[in-house]
N, C-alpha and C positions, 0 to 999 in steps of 0.2 A: 728779167724775172726781179721787177718793182716791188717792197713794201708795201701792204697789204695797206688802205687807207683804212676801215676799219678795226681793227686788227687791240686798239686799246678802246676802253671804253666814255663817251661822251665826261662819265664821273671824271672817270682822271687824268681826262685830256686836261680839265676844270684843274682839277688840283695841283699835274703838272706845272700848273703853266700862272697857278697861285707862285710853287714856288717858286720858281724862272723872274715869281715880279713884275709878269706881261701882261696883258690884256691878248686875249684874242686877236690876232689879227684879220684885218677886214681881206686878202686877197694873201696867196701866197704868191709878194715880191720880195724881191733883191737884197728891203731897205727891212723886214720882215725875218728875213734871210738870218742877218748880221747881227737882227738887235737879237734874236732870241740864241743867237750863237755865242753872245760876251756876256748876256745872263747868264746862260749855263756854264760857263771861265770864271763868269765872278761868285754862282749862290750855290756849285754846288762840283768837287773837293773830287780832282781823280787820288787812290788808296786806295791802300792793298791792309788793311789791317780787318777786312772776316781775317785773314790768315792768318795772324799773332790773336785771331781771338776763335779762334779752330773752326771758326764756319764752316762749311763748301762752299765755294761762290758758284751759282744755281744761273744760266744765262737763260731761263721761263719767265716774260712777261708774267703772270703772275707772285717771279718771285723780286721780276728787279722793282719792280712800279710799289711797290710796299719797302722795300726796303728805301728807295732810293728818291723818291712823293712822302713817302708817310713816314719815314724814322729819319730821318732830312741826312743820311748819310747819302757814300757818294760810291766811289767804286772805280775797275783801270773799265782798261780802254772797247774790250766787251762788253760790260755793265754800265759807259755811257753808253760811248755811240749804239749802241745796241735798242736800250729803250729810246734818244734824242731823234735817234729810224720814223720810229715808230711815232712818235711825237709832231714829227714833218709829216709824213706821208695822214696823220687823220687831220691836219692843218693843211693840206691841199698837193702838196711838193709833191714829184715823184722819187724815189731813191731807195738808190742802190748803193748795198752797201760793198767793202772791197774791202778783201784781205793785202799789206803788205808785210818785205820784208826789212828791220830797223835795223842802221845802220847802227855798229858795234862803237866805230872806230877803225878796228879795221877790219873791217871784216862782213857784213853783208849776215842778219842773222838767219832762223827757218822762218820759213813760210806757213801765213797765219799767225805772225806772231805779232800782232795788228791789227786791227779793225777800223778803218776813216770808212769817209760817206761822199760817193756823187750825190748831188741834189741839180733838180730845175726846178727854175719858180717860173713862175706863169706867162715869163717873155722867152721860155725856153732860153737863158742862158745856165749851165749848167756852171757850180761852185760844186769846192773840196772843202767839208765840212769837217772838221776834228776836235770832237770836245773832248780830246781821251789820252794825249799825249800830252802833259801836263804845261808845259812850255813849251807854244804854239803859236799859231797864227790868232791873234783874237781877231780876228776878221773871217768867214771864209774868203778863202781863193776862189777864183776864175778859169777854172776848169782846161780850160782850152788857150791858153794865153803863154807865152813863152818871153815873153817881157819878165821884165823883174813886178816885185809885186810890192808895193811901200806896205807898210804895218805899223803898229805900232814895239808892235817883236818884233822886226830886224827889217831886213827886204827878204821875200819870199822866190823861186821860182820852182815849174811846173817845167819839166823838160824828159823829151818821150827818148826811149829809149830801144833798142830792139827786144826785136820780140811784141811789144806790142805795151807793154809795161810804161809808167810814169814815174819820175826819177824829184821829192821837193825835196826841193835846200834852203836852207837858211841860213844867211851870207857867204851863200857859193857852197854851205857844207853840206852836204846831204842830211837828213833825216831818219826820209824810206821811202821804201819802193817799193807800187800802188800796181797786183794786178788789173787789166781792164776790164776783166769778166763780174760777173757779183756775185756775188755769195748769200745766204744765208745761215743766219745769227747761229746754227743749233751744227754750224760743219765745224766753228771754232771751238767746241765745248775740248772735243782731248788738247790743243794748248793753252789752252783755256788751262786745267788741271796741268800743266804741267809747271807752268809757269806759279801756277799756287802753293805745289806743290815738289818739286828737282830743287836738291841744292842745286843743284845753275842756275837757276833764278834767282836773279837779284829779289823780288817780291818777297823770298821767305829766309833772306838774310837781317832784312831789319824794316819798321815798319817806316812809311811813307802818307803823309797827309797834304796837302796842297791846293793850295785855285788861287786866282789871277785877283791881286786888287784892281781898284784905281790906280796908281801909285810903284803898282808892282808885282811881288807876289810876295806872301804868305806861305810857313813852308815846317811840320816840324816832322820831323827824320829821327825815330831811336827816339834820345830824351832830347831834343834840339831845338832849337824853334829859330827858325828861320825866316828873317823879316827883308824887305827888298825896298827899298821906296824912291825913287828915282835916282836911280843904278848905285844905291849909296846899301848895302850889306850888312847885316848884325846878325849878333849869332847869340843866344841863353842856354844855359843849361834845365832845365827838365828833372832836378834831378830823381821826387820819387813820383809815385802813383798820384797823387795830390794836386802837386803844378801839370801836371797829365791831362786831370779830369777839366782845369782854368782852364787848358792852355785850349783844349777838345768847343769846350762848353762858348769863351769868347770869339774866339776865330773865326770858329766854322758853324754853332751852335751847334752841337754833335750833345749833348742828355747824355753820354756813355753811365751807368750805373755803375756798384762801385765794386762790383766782381765784376762786367769789361773790364773799364781801367785798370786793373788789378792783371791782370791778363793779359792785357796789355802793357804794363811795365813790363811782365814779368819778360815776356816776349825777346828783350834785344838788353842785355849787360847794360849798368847805371852807367854814368864815362868812370866813377871813383872806383869800381868791378875790374 
C-alpha cells in the first residue's frame, strides 16, 4: 500500500521544493532522498504550536499543505512525515507509511504513537526516512542494514525483533519500534487527537518548536530559547510575547500575528510566575 504519486498537484510540489530550497531531482535516487531529508530538517520545524493556538490538527492534505508550505509552519510527526511522504511519491519514490511505538525511557508507548516512512529509491534500496521525530538521524537510514550506521547525530542501528517489527536505536538506546505493515495517514487521526488533547500527552503541557541547524539545533520550549552549536548548549529566557515573536521570526521564519503570539505566550506560565 504505497502512497499515491498523484495526490499532490504539481503546483504544490513546486512550492514544497521551493520551501525546502531544493531543485526538482532528475531521478528518485538515494542522493536526492538524502538532500531532501536534510533540507526538510533544516527548514521545517518540529512543533506543536497549534495546541497553544487552539487550532485542531487536521491530517488532510488540503490542510497540511497550506500550513507547512504557504504559512511556513511546521508540525509534528503525522503532519511532517505525512506531507513529506506525498512529496517523495510525487517525485517518483515508492513510499510506505509505518506506525511506531516510541520508547519512553521505561516502556514502549501506545500503538501509532509515531509515524515514519519506508522509501524505495530508483535502485531498489529501501530507506527509513523520518523528518518528524525532533532530533533523530540527519540522513535516511538503510532499512535492511543491521550494522551500525554513522550519522552526524550519532550511531544508528535498525534491528529486527520478534513479530516482524524493527527497533531503531541511536547510540545503543532505543528511539522507537516500527511496525512492518503499511499504514495510511487517516489511521493516525485518533492518536493525533490524543496527542493534542490528553493531559497525559507532553504536547499539551508546553510548547516546542525545533529544527536542525548546520552546527546543531535551535529550539523554543515554552519561554526558553535553546541553541546547541558544536555540542555546546546555551539557554536564554524569552520573558514576554514580544521576545517570543522576535525569536520565532528570527529562528524559524514564522511571522505570527500579535494575537497568535499572545495565545502562545499565555499557554505556558512565564518563568517568573
